[in-house]
Structure formats: structure tokens, C-alpha cells
C-alpha positions in Angstrom: 0.7 32.9 17.1 1.1 36.7 16.7 4.9 36.3 17.0 4.8 33.8 14.1 2.8 36.1 12.0 5.1 39.0 12.9 8.2 36.9 12.1 6.8 35.9 8.7 5.9 39.5 8.0 9.4 40.7 8.8 10.9 37.9 6.8 8.7 38.6 3.8 9.6 42.3 4.0 13.3 41.5 4.1 13.0 39.1 1.1 11.1 41.7 -0.8 13.7 44.3 -0.1 16.5 42.0 -1.2 14.6 41.1 -4.4 14.2 44.8 -5.2 17.9 45.4 -4.6 18.8 42.5 -6.9 16.5 43.7 -9.6 18.0 47.2 -9.4 21.5 45.9 -9.4 20.7 43.7 -12.4 19.3 46.7 -14.3 22.4 48.8 -13.5 24.7 46.0 -14.7 22.7 45.7 -17.9 23.1 49.5 -18.5 26.8 49.3 -17.8 27.3 46.5 -20.2 25.5 48.5 -22.9 27.7 51.5 -22.2 30.9 49.4 -22.3 29.8 48.0 -25.7 29.3 51.5 -27.0 32.7 52.6 -25.6 34.4 49.6 -27.3 32.8 50.6 -30.6 34.1 54.1 -30.2 37.6 52.9 -29.3 37.7 50.7 -32.3 36.8 53.6 -34.6 39.5 55.7 -32.9 42.1 53.0 -33.4 41.1 52.8 -37.1 41.4 56.5 -37.5 44.8 56.5 -35.7 46.0 53.8 -38.0 44.8 55.6 -41.1 46.6 58.8 -39.9 49.8 56.8 -39.2 49.9 55.3 -42.7 49.0 58.6 -44.3 52.0 60.2 -42.5 54.3 57.3 -43.5 53.1 57.8 -47.1 53.7 61.5 -47.0 57.2 61.0 -45.5 58.0 58.4 -48.2 56.9 60.8 -51.0 59.0 63.6 -49.4 62.1 61.4 -49.1 61.7 60.2 -52.7 61.3 63.7 -54.0 64.3 64.9 -52.0 66.5 62.0 -53.1 65.3 62.3 -56.7 64.0 58.8 -57.1 60.7 60.1 -58.2 62.3 61.7 -61.2 64.1 58.5 -62.0 60.8 56.6 -61.9 59.2 59.1 -64.3 62.1 58.5 -66.8 61.8 54.8 -66.6 58.1 54.9 -67.7 
């Protein structure tokens, strides 16, 4: 009788410990998912900024080439 009680007590203690570990792990996973979402948003903004910089550089290069070749002057005359 005492051994049954003791076995049940030990089993209950183990189950409680496992439940606590599962709850802690679930909480950690939730926090990690939030952080990953924030990081994805930051990466998207960084990609957009890099794209904007790239096209700005292409535009500046295009204007430079046109001014060096003289096509910009030609376009001014056509107007």
C-alpha cells in the first residue's frame, strides 16, 4: 500500500516535471518565432535599401555615361 502511494507520488512528480519542461520549451519556441519574424522584417528592409542603392548607382552611371558621350546635349537640342 505504501509502495503504491510512493510509486504514484514519484510518477506524479515526474509528470509534473515533464509538463513544466514542455511549457518552458513552448515558451522559448514562441519567443524564437517572434524574433525570427522581426529578423525577417529587418532583412526585407535591408534588401529594399540595397535595391534602391543599386538602382541609384545605375542611374548615376547612366547619367555619367550620357554626359560623357554627349547624348544629353543632343536630347536637349531635340526638345
